[in-house]
Structure formats: C-alpha cells, structure tokens
C-alpha positions, 0 to 999 in steps of 0.5 A: 333490137333495132340498130336502124330505122330505115322507113316510116310510113303513115302506117309503116316502119321498117328496121334493120337490126344485126344479129351479134354473138353477144346477144341475150337471146342467143343460143348455140349461135342462132337468135331465139323466138322471143328475140324475133318477137320483141324485134317486131315489137321494138320496130313498132316502138321506133315508129312511135318513137319517131312519129312523137319526137317530130310532133315534139310530144312524149313518147308514150310507154307501150306493152305486148298484149298479144300475139297472134297467128305466130310463125316462126320459119326459121332462125337467124344466125350470128353476123345476119342482118334482119330487116322488120316491118311493121304495118298498122292494121288497127287502132282504137284509142290506145290500142294498136293492132299490127302485122309484123314480118322479119326477114333475113337474105330475102326470105322470111324468118317470122311473122305475127300480128301483135296487139300493142297497148300504149300507156297514155301520156299524163298531163303535168 
C-alpha cells in the first residue's frame, strides 16, 4: 500500500500511494477505513526497511499493537493519490509509537496514533 517512499528522516517518513479500482479494500469506488490504517502502518514499515537496508541489517517484522485516537475524515476515491507521513513519537525497546496522517489534494483524510511492535531479529 505504498507506491513510493518520498522522504525518510531520523524520525519521519513520507510515502505516496495511488488508489486503484482493483484494490482489495475498495468498496463502491472508495478506499475503506482499514486501508488508511494499513497505509499508515506500511509507511512506518517502509521507513524501517529503508534504514535497515542502508545499514545492511536485516529488516525486522512489525505488527500493529494498537491504534488510538483514530480519525477518519473522508475516504479517497479511485485515481486519488495519497500522501502519508509518519512521525516517531517514542521508541522503547521493540515498541515504537508513531503518529500518522493521510492527506489527499491537501485535505486531511485520516490520522491516528499507532503502537508498532518489532520482532527482534534472531542472531544466527
């Protein structure tokens, strides 16, 4: 649910995603709420994947642990391009708390706080 990783910072990442008619989460021409949540999570995953690849480290598997303060303002339609930005708010051990925002045509579609658990890489 990420077409392009636009920017990666120490505590941020921005992605783009084009809404296609054949997407699994489409209903009546609109991308549904679970897709917006997953788009935020995959933006966080793209960030950590990019950082790990830059460091030549294995990419850990992540899991959504909790979603809080979720606001869905509007749903995007087929052909819309989403821009999603995440910011790391806190990181303790293998738990990262992020805030995420999904924007389309300069309008906020969704935002939330998300707790992501990273599965530690096993040493071989």
